[in-house]
LUMPAFI-316828 format. One line per 5 residues: for each residue x, y, z of N, C-alpha, C, O, CB. Coordinates in nm, 3 decimals. Each point is the difference from the previous one (the first is absolute). Glycine has a CB too. Layout:
BEGIN
X,Y,Z,X,Y,Z,X,Y,Z,X,Y,Z,X,Y,Z; ...
// end
This chain:
BEGIN
0.086,-0.123,-0.002,-0.087,0.127,0.006,0.079,0.121,0.000,0.105,0.002,0.064,-0.273,-0.118,0.058; 0.128,0.217,-0.186,0.070,0.119,-0.003,-0.084,0.120,0.075,-0.120,-0.013,0.027,0.236,-0.074,-0.251; -0.051,0.190,0.251,-0.071,0.105,0.065,0.005,-0.007,0.151,0.021,-0.106,0.061,-0.165,0.112,-0.257; 0.123,0.119,0.259,-0.013,0.003,0.148,-0.139,-0.048,0.043,-0.094,0.016,-0.079,0.258,0.178,0.091; -0.184,-0.249,0.101,-0.127,-0.023,0.060,-0.049,0.115,0.062,0.072,0.075,0.067,-0.021,-0.293,-0.037
-0.193,0.238,-0.054,-0.069,0.121,0.058,-0.125,-0.053,0.077,-0.086,-0.066,-0.059,0.169,0.227,-0.136; -0.090,-0.132,0.320,-0.120,-0.046,0.074,-0.137,0.060,-0.049,-0.002,0.121,-0.022,0.158,-0.147,0.218; -0.253,-0.037,-0.212,-0.140,0.071,-0.032,-0.078,-0.051,0.129,-0.028,-0.118,0.019,0.025,0.116,-0.310; -0.023,0.092,0.366,-0.063,-0.031,0.135,0.091,-0.074,0.109,0.122,0.012,0.005,-0.336,-0.028,-0.139; 0.147,-0.053,0.210,0.077,-0.058,0.114,0.041,-0.146,-0.015,0.083,-0.053,0.075,-0.205,0.211,0.064
0.056,-0.224,-0.247,0.029,-0.140,-0.011,0.051,-0.060,-0.122,0.020,-0.121,-0.011,-0.178,0.116,0.162; 0.182,0.100,-0.254,0.041,-0.047,-0.134,0.108,0.111,-0.061,0.006,0.119,0.029,-0.252,-0.248,-0.066; 0.322,0.062,-0.050,0.090,0.104,-0.065,-0.005,-0.056,-0.153,-0.046,-0.110,-0.031,0.219,0.173,0.255; -0.124,0.025,-0.305,0.000,-0.002,-0.140,0.159,-0.002,-0.038,0.078,0.066,0.068,-0.323,0.066,-0.091; 0.285,-0.201,-0.074,0.127,0.018,-0.061,-0.015,0.004,-0.148,-0.065,-0.086,-0.058,0.175,-0.025,0.246
-0.047,0.217,-0.257,-0.016,0.017,-0.135,0.078,-0.107,-0.077,0.112,-0.036,0.037,-0.149,0.279,0.003; -0.025,-0.292,-0.149,0.062,-0.120,-0.078,0.053,0.060,-0.137,0.083,-0.059,-0.069,-0.252,-0.128,0.177; 0.120,0.295,-0.135,0.043,0.069,-0.128,-0.091,-0.059,-0.120,-0.080,-0.091,0.019,0.337,0.123,0.071; -0.240,0.022,-0.199,-0.093,-0.063,-0.106,0.042,-0.131,-0.054,0.118,-0.034,0.005,-0.174,0.255,-0.069; -0.037,-0.295,0.013,0.021,-0.129,-0.067,0.082,0.029,-0.146,-0.011,0.108,-0.056,-0.225,-0.210,0.177
0.303,0.015,-0.164,0.071,0.002,-0.128,-0.089,0.051,-0.097,-0.108,-0.059,-0.008,0.249,-0.126,0.062; -0.118,0.298,-0.143,-0.083,0.048,-0.098,-0.112,0.090,0.042,-0.076,0.041,-0.087,0.136,-0.238,-0.020; -0.077,0.233,0.228,-0.092,0.087,0.058,0.059,0.121,0.069,0.119,0.001,0.033,-0.256,-0.196,-0.011; 0.059,0.294,-0.001,0.045,0.126,0.071,-0.062,0.013,0.131,0.040,0.092,0.071,-0.010,0.019,-0.282; -0.130,-0.196,0.259,-0.077,0.029,0.123,0.070,-0.090,0.104,0.051,-0.111,-0.019,-0.284,0.170,-0.101
0.225,0.014,0.234,0.078,-0.065,0.129,-0.092,-0.105,0.067,-0.123,0.007,-0.011,0.256,0.219,0.063; -0.078,-0.311,0.008,-0.054,-0.111,0.081,0.038,0.005,0.136,0.114,0.034,0.030,-0.113,-0.163,-0.216; -0.087,0.096,0.272,0.048,-0.014,0.149,-0.045,-0.125,0.061,-0.104,-0.052,-0.040,0.097,0.293,0.069; 0.075,-0.294,0.066,-0.051,-0.120,0.079,-0.034,0.059,0.124,0.064,0.095,0.047,0.074,-0.276,-0.152; -0.236,0.129,0.161,-0.062,0.030,0.132,0.034,-0.107,0.088,-0.027,-0.115,-0.034,-0.158,0.240,-0.059
0.249,-0.097,0.223,0.034,-0.101,0.088,-0.044,0.016,0.134,-0.033,0.113,0.036,0.207,-0.146,-0.170; -0.181,-0.060,0.214,-0.029,0.022,0.142,0.116,0.055,0.066,0.113,-0.049,-0.011,-0.272,-0.130,0.014; 0.128,0.295,0.076,0.102,0.067,0.084,0.055,-0.097,0.103,0.117,0.011,0.034,-0.230,0.211,-0.065; 0.041,-0.311,0.079,0.046,-0.081,0.115,0.084,-0.118,-0.057,0.111,-0.018,0.050,-0.320,0.082,0.094; 0.168,-0.143,-0.241,0.064,-0.108,-0.050,0.084,0.015,-0.130,0.091,-0.077,-0.031,-0.271,-0.031,0.144
0.140,0.215,-0.183,0.059,0.017,-0.135,-0.059,-0.083,-0.116,0.041,0.005,-0.116,0.160,0.047,0.242; -0.308,-0.133,-0.079,-0.061,-0.088,-0.107,-0.059,0.089,-0.103,-0.051,0.108,0.029,0.000,-0.294,0.131; 0.057,0.139,-0.280,-0.075,0.064,-0.117,-0.145,-0.005,0.018,-0.051,-0.110,0.021,0.228,0.048,-0.171; -0.248,0.164,0.144,-0.161,0.005,0.008,-0.051,0.039,-0.134,-0.122,-0.011,-0.014,0.115,0.082,0.261; 0.080,-0.025,-0.354,-0.058,0.019,-0.135,0.095,0.098,-0.064,0.109,0.031,0.047,-0.357,-0.076,0.019
0.193,0.094,-0.182,0.066,0.102,-0.089,-0.092,0.101,-0.035,-0.123,-0.010,-0.003,0.271,-0.150,-0.089; -0.077,0.260,0.067,-0.071,0.126,-0.051,0.061,0.030,-0.145,0.116,0.036,-0.016,-0.153,0.067,0.267; -0.044,-0.120,-0.344,0.037,0.012,-0.137,-0.114,0.063,-0.088,-0.121,0.006,0.025,0.274,-0.205,0.011; -0.084,0.244,-0.145,-0.097,0.067,-0.107,-0.098,-0.092,-0.052,0.041,-0.111,-0.033,0.131,0.260,-0.037; -0.309,-0.117,0.055,-0.094,-0.079,-0.056,-0.059,0.077,-0.116,-0.084,0.089,0.018,0.044,-0.207,0.199
0.086,0.083,-0.336,-0.028,0.092,-0.125,-0.154,0.003,-0.031,-0.046,0.102,-0.052,0.282,-0.162,-0.054; -0.311,-0.036,0.132,-0.148,0.032,-0.030,-0.070,0.103,0.078,-0.100,0.057,-0.043,0.092,-0.276,-0.018; 0.062,0.245,0.179,-0.045,0.087,0.092,0.089,0.129,-0.005,-0.042,0.101,0.057,-0.049,-0.295,0.081; 0.208,0.195,-0.202,0.099,0.118,-0.001,0.023,0.041,0.139,-0.009,0.119,0.031,-0.066,-0.034,-0.253; 0.104,-0.175,0.307,0.056,0.040,0.138,0.066,-0.110,0.060,-0.007,-0.115,-0.044,-0.166,0.274,0.081
0.243,-0.122,0.073,0.071,-0.112,0.089,-0.095,-0.072,0.077,-0.086,0.066,0.059,0.286,0.063,-0.035; -0.199,-0.254,-0.014,-0.085,-0.067,0.081,0.086,-0.113,0.094,0.111,-0.043,-0.031,-0.308,0.093,-0.158; 0.126,-0.087,0.302,0.060,-0.101,0.090,-0.041,-0.132,-0.040,-0.120,-0.024,-0.017,0.123,0.178,0.201; 0.092,-0.246,-0.202,-0.018,-0.139,-0.041,0.044,-0.089,0.121,0.115,-0.041,0.008,-0.075,0.097,-0.262; -0.137,-0.086,0.349,0.042,-0.086,0.108,0.052,-0.138,-0.018,-0.031,-0.062,-0.102,-0.121,0.188,0.198
0.225,-0.176,-0.010,0.058,-0.137,-0.008,-0.123,-0.081,0.048,-0.081,0.045,0.081,0.345,0.012,-0.033; -0.272,-0.189,-0.109,-0.104,-0.078,0.045,-0.002,-0.035,0.147,0.105,-0.022,0.060,-0.103,-0.058,-0.281; -0.120,0.073,0.280,-0.017,-0.031,0.136,0.043,0.100,0.101,0.036,-0.034,0.112,-0.015,-0.181,-0.187; -0.026,0.337,0.035,0.040,0.113,0.085,-0.137,0.055,0.047,-0.103,-0.007,-0.068,0.334,0.065,-0.059; -0.222,-0.004,0.247,-0.111,0.058,0.067,0.034,0.142,0.055,0.099,0.018,0.071,-0.177,-0.252,-0.016
-0.009,0.335,-0.092,0.025,0.147,0.041,-0.110,0.045,0.078,-0.111,-0.047,-0.028,0.238,0.098,-0.170; -0.116,0.034,0.294,-0.086,0.057,0.079,-0.035,0.147,-0.065,0.073,0.037,-0.092,0.021,-0.183,0.298; -0.189,0.222,-0.170,-0.029,0.127,-0.056,0.123,0.097,0.018,0.031,0.077,-0.091,-0.282,-0.116,0.141; 0.314,0.035,0.056,0.105,0.101,0.013,0.124,-0.035,-0.099,0.071,0.090,-0.042,-0.147,-0.047,0.297; 0.096,-0.168,-0.287,0.108,-0.043,-0.088,-0.045,0.040,-0.155,0.075,0.050,-0.084,-0.005,-0.256,0.260
-0.200,0.174,-0.194,-0.043,0.036,-0.130,-0.006,0.159,-0.035,0.022,0.052,-0.109,-0.151,-0.272,0.128; 0.095,0.279,0.100,0.011,0.158,-0.024,0.128,0.047,-0.017,0.012,0.103,-0.067,-0.193,-0.068,0.196; 0.301,-0.099,-0.075,0.134,0.046,-0.017,0.040,-0.031,-0.145,0.066,0.081,-0.066,-0.011,-0.117,0.313; -0.096,-0.081,-0.294,0.035,-0.043,-0.138,-0.076,0.103,-0.090,0.062,0.059,-0.089,-0.032,-0.322,0.147; -0.149,0.284,-0.037,-0.084,0.090,-0.093,0.070,0.138,0.000,0.019,0.061,-0.105,-0.247,-0.185,0.156
0.261,0.166,0.058,0.076,0.140,0.015,0.117,-0.009,-0.080,0.016,0.092,-0.081,-0.088,-0.045,0.311; 0.164,-0.145,-0.224,0.110,-0.013,-0.082,-0.038,-0.003,-0.157,0.071,0.062,-0.079,0.038,-0.183,0.278; -0.208,0.058,-0.237,-0.046,-0.010,-0.132,-0.036,0.136,-0.056,0.036,0.038,-0.112,-0.114,-0.265,0.162; -0.003,0.303,0.040,-0.041,0.136,-0.036,0.117,0.084,-0.027,0.006,0.070,-0.101,-0.206,-0.091,0.236; 0.297,0.016,-0.044,0.123,0.079,-0.012,0.072,-0.021,-0.114,0.046,0.096,-0.063,-0.033,-0.096,0.279
0.003,-0.126,-0.254,0.073,-0.039,-0.125,-0.073,0.036,-0.126,0.068,0.044,-0.092,0.031,-0.228,0.215; -0.227,0.172,-0.138,-0.083,0.037,-0.109,0.004,0.139,-0.006,0.021,0.045,-0.113,-0.161,-0.232,0.128; 0.124,0.273,0.080,0.006,0.146,-0.011,0.139,0.043,-0.043,0.006,0.081,-0.092,-0.183,-0.056,0.269; 0.291,-0.071,-0.122,0.131,0.021,-0.041,0.026,-0.026,-0.151,0.077,0.068,-0.068,-0.018,-0.125,0.301; -0.124,-0.040,-0.275,0.012,-0.045,-0.150,-0.079,0.107,-0.085,0.048,0.048,-0.103,-0.036,-0.314,0.161
-0.117,0.298,-0.016,-0.096,0.110,-0.081,0.070,0.143,-0.004,-0.006,0.075,-0.098,-0.221,-0.197,0.182; 0.295,0.150,0.039,0.068,0.116,0.014,0.113,0.006,-0.106,0.021,0.099,-0.070,-0.084,-0.094,0.314; 0.134,-0.123,-0.247,0.117,-0.003,-0.095,-0.037,0.015,-0.140,0.065,0.071,-0.076,0.047,-0.211,0.228; -0.229,0.066,-0.190,-0.035,0.001,-0.122,-0.062,0.136,-0.049,0.009,0.032,-0.118,-0.029,-0.274,0.151; -0.041,0.319,0.058,-0.032,0.120,-0.030,0.095,0.099,-0.026,-0.021,0.088,-0.083,-0.143,-0.151,0.192
0.273,0.054,-0.041,0.124,0.086,-0.006,0.066,-0.038,-0.138,0.040,0.091,-0.072,-0.002,-0.082,0.341; -0.026,-0.129,-0.304,0.049,-0.035,-0.140,-0.082,0.053,-0.112,0.056,0.039,-0.102,0.033,-0.240,0.197; -0.219,0.204,-0.081,-0.086,0.048,-0.101,0.018,0.155,-0.016,0.005,0.054,-0.110,-0.168,-0.248,0.160; 0.174,0.261,0.068,0.016,0.143,-0.007,0.126,0.049,-0.053,0.010,0.116,-0.039,-0.154,-0.110,0.216; 0.251,-0.099,-0.182,0.128,0.039,-0.052,0.009,-0.019,-0.145,0.102,0.037,-0.059,-0.005,-0.091,0.268
-0.194,0.000,-0.273,0.003,-0.035,-0.141,-0.031,0.125,-0.083,-0.003,-0.007,-0.123,-0.067,-0.234,0.176
// end
């Protein structure tokens, strides 16, 4: 894995994986802050044109953890929109 880990809330952290080969969108792995176990991935989902959370099979999340993941998704999607808007303005 590449990138520094960043805590999202009290119980989880994300680590940036960088883009897949041939793509430009970043990916992140979401891990348990206590055990380091992988809980899922955040990645670009083209049909919806936004980053989405793809959980590992048989993982369970309470409302607080889901809220923290949703907040991270909102931040990433807003950052992408801001970057795209700036790029379009420079053309």
